[in-house]
C-alpha positions as CSV (number, residue, x, y, z in Angstrom):
1,X,-10.5,18.6,-16.0
2,X,-13.2,20.3,-13.9
3,X,-16.3,18.4,-12.5
4,X,-19.5,20.3,-12.6
5,X,-21.1,20.3,-9.2
6,X,-24.0,18.3,-10.5
7,X,-22.0,15.5,-11.9
8,X,-19.8,15.4,-9.0
9,X,-22.8,14.9,-6.7
10,X,-24.1,12.0,-8.8
11,X,-20.7,10.4,-8.6
12,X,-20.3,10.7,-5.0
13,X,-23.7,9.3,-4.2
14,X,-22.8,6.1,-5.9
15,X,-20.3,5.6,-3.0
16,X,-23.2,4.9,-0.8
17,X,-23.9,1.7,-3.0
18,X,-20.5,0.2,-2.7
19,X,-19.4,1.2,0.6
20,X,-18.3,-1.6,2.6
21,X,-17.0,-1.7,6.2
22,X,-17.6,0.7,8.8
23,X,-18.2,4.6,9.5
24,X,-17.5,6.4,12.7
25,X,-19.3,9.4,13.6
26,X,-18.3,12.8,12.8
27,X,-17.9,14.7,9.6
28,X,-18.2,11.5,7.6
29,X,-21.2,12.8,5.4
30,X,-19.2,15.8,4.4
31,X,-16.0,13.6,3.8
32,X,-18.2,11.1,1.8
33,X,-18.7,13.7,-0.8
34,X,-15.4,14.1,-1.6
35,X,-14.8,10.8,-3.1
36,X,-16.2,8.1,-5.2
37,X,-15.2,4.3,-6.0
38,X,-16.5,2.5,-9.1
39,X,-15.0,-1.1,-9.0
40,X,-11.1,-0.5,-8.9
41,X,-11.1,3.1,-9.9
42,X,-11.0,5.9,-7.2
43,X,-11.8,9.6,-7.6
44,X,-11.2,12.2,-5.0
45,X,-12.6,15.6,-5.5
46,X,-11.3,18.9,-4.2
47,X,-11.5,22.7,-4.9
48,X,-7.7,22.7,-3.5
49,X,-6.5,20.8,-6.6
50,X,-5.3,23.0,-9.3
51,X,-4.1,20.4,-11.7
52,X,-5.6,16.9,-12.0
53,X,-3.2,14.1,-10.8
54,X,-3.3,10.3,-11.7
55,X,-1.8,7.6,-9.6
56,X,-1.7,4.0,-10.2
57,X,-1.7,1.7,-7.2
58,X,-0.2,-1.7,-7.6
59,X,0.5,-4.1,-4.5
60,X,1.3,-7.5,-3.8
61,X,2.6,-8.6,-7.3
62,X,4.6,-11.4,-5.4
63,X,7.2,-11.9,-8.1
64,X,9.2,-15.2,-7.3
65,X,12.0,-15.5,-10.4
66,X,15.2,-16.6,-8.7
67,X,18.5,-17.5,-10.2
68,X,21.9,-19.1,-9.1
69,X,22.4,-16.3,-6.7
70,X,19.4,-17.4,-4.5
71,X,20.6,-21.0,-4.3
72,X,22.2,-20.5,-1.0
73,X,18.8,-19.0,0.5
74,X,16.4,-21.6,-0.8
75,X,15.8,-23.0,2.8
76,X,14.3,-19.9,3.3
77,X,12.5,-19.0,0.1
78,X,11.1,-22.5,-0.9
79,X,7.5,-22.0,0.3
80,X,7.1,-18.7,-1.2
81,X,8.9,-19.5,-4.4
82,X,6.2,-21.7,-5.1
83,X,3.2,-19.6,-3.8
84,X,2.0,-17.6,-7.0
85,X,3.7,-19.3,-10.1
86,X,0.3,-19.3,-11.7
87,X,-2.8,-17.3,-10.7
88,X,-6.1,-16.5,-11.9
89,X,-6.7,-12.7,-13.2
90,X,-9.1,-11.0,-11.1
91,X,-11.5,-10.0,-13.7
92,X,-11.5,-12.5,-16.4
93,X,-10.3,-15.6,-14.3
94,X,-8.0,-16.5,-17.0
95,X,-4.6,-17.8,-16.0
96,X,-1.7,-15.3,-15.5
97,X,1.5,-14.8,-13.5
98,X,3.0,-12.1,-11.6
99,X,5.5,-11.1,-14.3
100,X,2.8,-10.9,-16.9
101,X,0.8,-8.9,-14.4
102,X,3.7,-6.3,-13.7
103,X,4.4,-5.9,-17.2
104,X,0.9,-4.8,-17.9
105,X,1.0,-2.5,-15.1
106,X,4.1,-0.7,-16.8
107,X,2.2,-0.5,-20.0
108,X,-0.7,0.8,-18.4
109,X,1.3,3.5,-16.4
110,X,2.9,4.5,-19.6
111,X,-0.2,4.6,-21.6
112,X,-2.2,6.5,-19.0
113,X,0.8,9.1,-18.4
114,X,0.4,8.5,-14.8
115,X,1.9,11.2,-12.3
116,X,3.2,8.2,-10.0
117,X,3.3,4.4,-9.9
118,X,2.7,3.5,-6.4
119,X,4.3,0.4,-5.1
120,X,3.4,-0.1,-1.4
121,X,4.8,-3.7,-0.8
122,X,5.0,-7.3,-1.5
123,X,6.3,-6.7,-4.9
124,X,8.4,-9.5,-4.2
125,X,7.7,-13.0,-2.4
126,X,11.2,-12.9,-0.9
127,X,14.2,-10.6,-1.6
128,X,15.4,-12.5,-4.7
129,X,18.3,-10.6,-6.3
130,X,17.2,-11.8,-9.9
131,X,13.4,-10.3,-9.4
132,X,14.7,-7.2,-7.9
133,X,17.0,-6.7,-10.8
134,X,14.3,-7.2,-13.3
135,X,11.9,-4.8,-11.8
136,X,14.6,-2.2,-11.5
137,X,15.2,-2.6,-15.2
138,X,11.6,-2.6,-15.9
139,X,11.0,0.8,-14.0
140,X,14.3,2.2,-15.4
141,X,13.5,1.4,-19.0
142,X,9.8,2.7,-18.8
143,X,10.7,6.1,-17.5
144,X,7.5,6.0,-15.2
145,X,7.9,7.9,-11.9
146,X,7.3,5.5,-8.8
147,X,7.3,5.6,-5.1
148,X,8.1,2.3,-3.4
149,X,8.1,0.7,0.3
150,X,8.6,-2.7,1.5
151,X,6.1,-5.2,2.5
152,X,6.2,-8.0,4.8
153,X,7.5,-10.2,2.3
154,X,9.8,-8.2,0.3
155,X,12.6,-8.6,2.9
156,X,11.5,-11.8,4.6
157,X,13.4,-14.9,4.2
158,X,11.4,-17.4,6.1
159,X,13.3,-19.3,9.0
160,X,16.1,-17.0,9.0
161,X,17.2,-15.9,12.5
162,X,16.7,-12.3,13.6
163,X,14.1,-9.9,14.7
164,X,11.7,-8.5,12.1
165,X,13.2,-5.0,12.5
166,X,16.6,-6.4,12.0
167,X,15.7,-8.4,8.9
168,X,14.0,-5.8,7.5
169,X,17.1,-3.2,7.8
170,X,19.2,-6.0,6.5
171,X,17.6,-7.0,3.2
172,X,16.3,-3.4,2.4
173,X,19.8,-2.2,2.7
174,X,21.5,-5.4,1.0
175,X,18.9,-6.0,-1.8
176,X,16.1,-3.4,-2.1
177,X,18.2,-0.2,-2.1
178,X,17.8,0.6,-5.9
179,X,14.0,0.9,-5.4
180,X,14.1,3.7,-3.2
181,X,16.1,5.9,-5.5
182,X,18.1,7.5,-2.9
183,X,15.2,8.1,-0.3
184,X,14.9,6.8,3.0
185,X,13.6,3.3,2.9
186,X,11.0,3.8,5.8
187,X,9.4,6.9,4.6
188,X,9.0,9.3,1.6
189,X,7.1,12.0,0.3
190,X,6.4,13.1,-3.3
191,X,4.6,16.5,-3.8
192,X,2.7,16.5,-7.1
193,X,0.9,19.7,-8.1
194,X,0.3,20.5,-4.5
195,X,-0.6,17.0,-3.3
196,X,1.5,15.4,-0.8
197,X,1.8,11.8,-1.2
198,X,3.3,10.1,1.8
199,X,4.5,6.5,1.9
200,X,5.6,4.8,5.1
201,X,7.1,1.2,5.5
202,X,4.7,-0.5,8.3
203,X,5.7,-4.1,7.1
204,X,6.6,-5.2,10.7
205,X,2.9,-4.0,11.5
206,X,4.7,-1.3,13.8
207,X,5.2,2.5,13.2
208,X,8.5,3.8,14.4
209,X,9.1,7.3,16.4
210,X,10.9,8.8,13.5
211,X,7.9,7.6,11.3
212,X,5.5,9.3,13.3
213,X,7.5,12.6,13.6
214,X,7.8,12.4,9.7
215,X,4.0,11.9,9.5
216,X,3.4,14.8,12.0
217,X,5.6,17.1,9.8
218,X,3.5,16.5,6.7
219,X,0.3,17.1,8.4
220,X,1.7,20.5,9.6
221,X,2.4,21.5,6.0
222,X,-1.5,21.9,6.0
223,X,-1.3,20.8,2.1
224,X,-3.6,18.0,0.9
225,X,-2.1,14.6,2.1
226,X,-2.6,11.1,0.8
227,X,-1.0,8.0,2.8
228,X,0.0,5.0,1.4
229,X,1.2,1.9,3.5
230,X,1.2,-1.9,2.9
231,X,-0.5,-3.2,5.9
232,X,-4.0,-1.6,6.2
233,X,-4.8,0.5,9.5
234,X,-7.2,-1.0,11.9
235,X,-11.1,-0.3,11.0
236,X,-13.6,-1.4,13.4
237,X,-15.0,-4.7,12.7
238,X,-12.0,-5.9,10.3
239,X,-9.9,-8.8,11.1
240,X,-6.1,-8.4,12.4
241,X,-5.0,-8.4,8.8
242,X,-5.9,-4.8,9.0
243,X,-3.1,-4.9,11.5
244,X,-1.4,-1.7,12.2
245,X,-3.1,-0.3,15.1
246,X,-5.5,-3.2,15.6
247,X,-6.3,-3.5,19.3
248,X,-6.1,-7.3,19.5
249,X,-3.0,-7.5,17.3
250,X,-0.4,-9.5,19.4
251,X,1.0,-12.8,20.7
252,X,-2.5,-14.6,21.5
253,X,-3.9,-14.0,18.0
254,X,-0.9,-14.5,15.9
255,X,-1.6,-17.9,14.1
256,X,0.7,-17.6,11.3
257,X,4.2,-17.4,12.8
258,X,4.8,-21.0,12.6
259,X,3.7,-21.3,8.6
260,X,5.7,-18.0,8.0
261,X,8.6,-18.9,10.2
262,X,9.0,-15.7,11.9
263,X,9.1,-14.4,15.4
264,X,5.7,-14.2,17.2
265,X,4.0,-11.1,17.7
266,X,4.7,-9.5,21.0
267,X,2.6,-10.3,24.0
268,X,2.4,-6.7,24.9
269,X,0.7,-5.9,21.4
270,X,1.5,-2.7,19.7
271,X,3.5,0.0,20.8
272,X,2.2,3.6,22.1
273,X,3.7,5.0,19.1
274,X,1.8,2.6,16.7
275,X,-1.2,3.5,18.5
276,X,-0.7,7.3,18.5
277,X,0.1,7.0,14.7
278,X,-3.2,5.5,14.0
279,X,-5.1,7.9,16.2
280,X,-3.4,10.8,14.7
281,X,-4.2,9.7,11.0
282,X,-7.7,9.6,11.3
283,X,-7.7,12.9,13.1
284,X,-5.7,14.6,10.4
285,X,-8.0,17.3,8.8
286,X,-5.9,17.6,5.5
287,X,-5.7,13.9,5.0
288,X,-7.7,12.8,1.9
289,X,-7.4,9.0,2.2
290,X,-5.2,5.9,3.2
291,X,-4.2,3.4,0.4
292,X,-2.9,-0.1,1.3
293,X,-2.6,-3.6,0.2
294,X,-1.6,-6.7,1.9
295,X,-4.9,-8.4,2.3
296,X,-5.3,-9.5,-1.4
297,X,-8.9,-8.1,-1.1
298,X,-10.2,-4.8,-2.4
299,X,-12.1,-3.2,0.5
300,X,-13.2,0.3,1.7
301,X,-13.8,1.5,5.1
302,X,-14.5,5.1,6.3
303,X,-13.0,6.0,9.7
304,X,-13.9,9.6,11.0
305,X,-14.7,10.6,7.6
306,X,-11.4,9.5,5.9
307,X,-11.7,6.6,3.4
308,X,-9.2,3.8,3.4
309,X,-8.9,2.0,0.1
310,X,-7.4,-1.6,0.1
311,X,-6.3,-2.8,-3.4
312,X,-6.7,-6.7,-4.4
313,X,-3.2,-8.3,-5.4
314,X,-1.5,-7.5,-8.5
315,X,-0.2,-11.2,-8.6
316,X,-3.7,-11.9,-9.9
317,X,-3.6,-8.8,-12.1
318,X,-5.4,-6.3,-9.7
319,X,-4.5,-2.8,-9.4
320,X,-6.4,0.6,-8.4
321,X,-6.6,3.7,-10.4
322,X,-6.8,6.8,-8.5
323,X,-7.6,10.5,-9.8
324,X,-7.3,13.5,-8.0
325,X,-9.8,15.9,-9.7
326,X,-11.1,19.5,-8.8
327,X,-14.8,20.4,-8.4
328,X,-16.3,23.9,-8.6
């Protein structure tokens, strides 16, 4: 599908009426003309695209089903097992639930013939074997191509002893493994019709050196890039829930560690690697956009001309449709 320039300009101008958040100086006007947002539908335009690509973004489903295998872990799963049993649909306000919401996403992905179902985290409220088995079966039977990275709840048993990094490593290995389809659990890339879709696990709010190296390698290809993460990257004026690279992230501002029964964020704040990552993401000339979840609220920020889209929670039925379209 090709978009005539007149129609493209009309579509792009609509962004100014829905833009939320902040825009930093630079080439923002030039970059702004390359995307549009209408409710939960994103369109990104470029003459570099030779074939349209459709991606369905689904984050924060928070599946909580469990069975007898989870009984030894109820002291760690109890709070989150009750958190999203019944929810309200993000559009209709009618009662729904995570299972129903995810099943609808599978049907939508199949009906829309998406090129990729993007699952950047908090698919689960805790690493329940029953829930992971159910999702693995749903995805396998659907035949829909997908890409997954963990969110901060997918591997977290609240109150279990250990560092965030060690617990993530333990449960991504022991429970979440099938969802990675043989790929590295912390970093993957899919190339679809020339667009490189990069997904990184930033579920501990930090980026590791090997992830930064991986991202740099993708930038060096010179090909169009799109970045998916669970936790949104810091945007000026946003709260610490936009916590990857947030200058205030750390010990003093961490008010949830007691509720979530996890280690408190470090007094030193972010590592230099995480801060370098944030800087390099929004300096990458071939990066078309960043997509995230975690906050459970849809938002858009533009940083140095690069848009960051955050989707609302699929636990409430929400999703984001992303179309990459060529423009003359």
